[in-house]
GUKOLNU-418508 format. One record per residue: residue in three letters; y, z, x of N, C-alpha, C, O, CB in turn. Coordinates in steps of 0.2 Angstrom, whole numbers, plus 5000, padded with zeros to 4 digits. Atoms other than C-alpha are relative to their C-alpha. Glycine has a CB too. Layout:
<nodes>
AlaYZXYZXYZXYZXYZX/...
</nodes>
This chain:
<nodes>
Thr499950034994496749745087499649935001499849895004499750055006/Met500450075000495449605083500549954998500549895000499450014996/Cys499550055003496849515073500549985006500649925007500350024994/Ala499550024995498049525087499749965006500049915009500350075003/Gly500450044995496749465100499949934997500049885001499450035001/Ala500150075003496349315088500749965000500749905002499750014993/Ile499350035000498249275087500149975007500349925008500550054998/Val499950024993498349265106499649955002499849905005500050065005/Leu500550054998496749175109500149934996500049884999499350024998/Ala499950065004497149045095500749975002500949914999500050014993/Arg499350024998498949025103500449984994500849934994499949935004/Ile499650015006499749045086500750015003500950065006499850054995/Glu499350004998501649015089500450054997500850085001500349934999/Arg499549965003502449125077499650044995499250024991500649974996/Val500349965005501849275066500650044997501150075000499550065004/Val499549975004502849345052499650054996499250034992500449954995/Phe500349955005502349515043500550054998501050065001499450035004/Gly499549955003503149655033499850075002500350105004500049994993/Ala500249934999502149815035499650015007499149985008499650024994/Asp500349984994501749895052499450044998499350074992500450045004/Asp500649965000500049985054500150065004500050055010499349965001/Pro499949954996500550155060499450045003499550085008500450054997/Lys500649974997498750205064499649965005499449985010499550024994/Ala500450044996498050055072500349935002499949895004499349994998/Gly499750064999499249915073500149985007500250025012500750004997/Ala500150024993499149805088500649945002500549915007499349975002/Cys499450054999500749695086500750045000501250024998500049954994/Gly499349974999502049825091500050074997500450115000500549964998/Ser499949935003501749985081499650055004499950105005499750004993/Val500449954996500350075091499949965007500049995012499350024997/Tyr500150044995499849945103500449935000500749924995499249975001/Asn499650065001500749785108499649945004499949925009500750015003/Ile500450054997499349655113500449945000500349905005499450004996/Val499750075000500449505108500549995005500749945006500349994993/Glu499550014994501649545122499850035006500250045011500750044998/Asp500349984994500449595135500149955006499849895005499350024999/Gly499850054995501049515151499449975004499449925007500550035005/Arg500650034997499249495157499749954997499249914999499550065001/Leu500350055004498849375144500449945000501049945002499950024992/Asn499650064998499349195145500449974994500649914994499549955002/His499650025006500149175127500350064997500050114996499549964995/Arg499649955004501449275118500349974994500849934995500550045005/Pro499750035006501849225100500750034999500850095001499650014994/Gln499449975002503549245093499950054994499550034989500549944998/Met500149965005503549395082500650024995501150034998499750075002/Thr499549985005504549425066499750064996499350044992500349944996/Thr500349955003504249595059500550044995501150024995499750055005/Gly499649965004504849705045500349964994500749984990500650035003/Val499850045006505049565032499850034994499250044992499849935001/Leu500249975006505149645015499650065001499150074998499749954995/Ala500449944998504449805023499850054995499350074994500350035006/Ala500149955005504649925009499549974995499150004992500750024996/Glu500550035005503849804996499349995003498850004999500349934998/Cys500750014997502449755008499650075001499050074999500149975007/Gly500349935000502149945011499750024994499250054993500550055003/Asp500149985007502149974993499349974997498950004995500549994995/Met500650045002500849834990499450035003498850035000500149935001/Leu500649974997499649905003499850064998499250084997500250005008/Arg500249935003499750084997499749994994499250034993500750045000/Ala500350015006499350024980499349975000498950004997500549964995/Phe500650034999497949914985499550055003498950065000500049945005/Phe500549954997497150054996499950064995499350094995500250025007/Ala500149955005497450184982499549984995499050024993500650024997/Glu500550025005496450074970499349995003498850015000500249934998/Gln500750014997495050044983499750075000499150084999500149975007/Arg500249935000494950234985499750024993499250064993500550055003/Ala500249985007494850264966499449964998499050004995500649984995/Arg500650035002493550134964499450035004498850035001500049925002/Gly500649974996492450214978499850074997499250094998500250015007/Lys500249935002492450384969499649994993499450044991500750044998/Lys500450015006491650304953499350005001498950004996500349944996/
</nodes>
């Protein structure tokens, strides 16, 4: 949610991303801060770009982080 808030406050015009965050995403997956009508800026969102590849990269990264933490 902090990233989505920063996007709105910085008035970023366009955001492009591949992988949604099903647990805490705030750009449409769980919350939708970037399209909240109470806020004075709404960026153009392009989501799901190379979604499978991005998801694979994130899963691999966090698997490695968990493995490092167990050492």
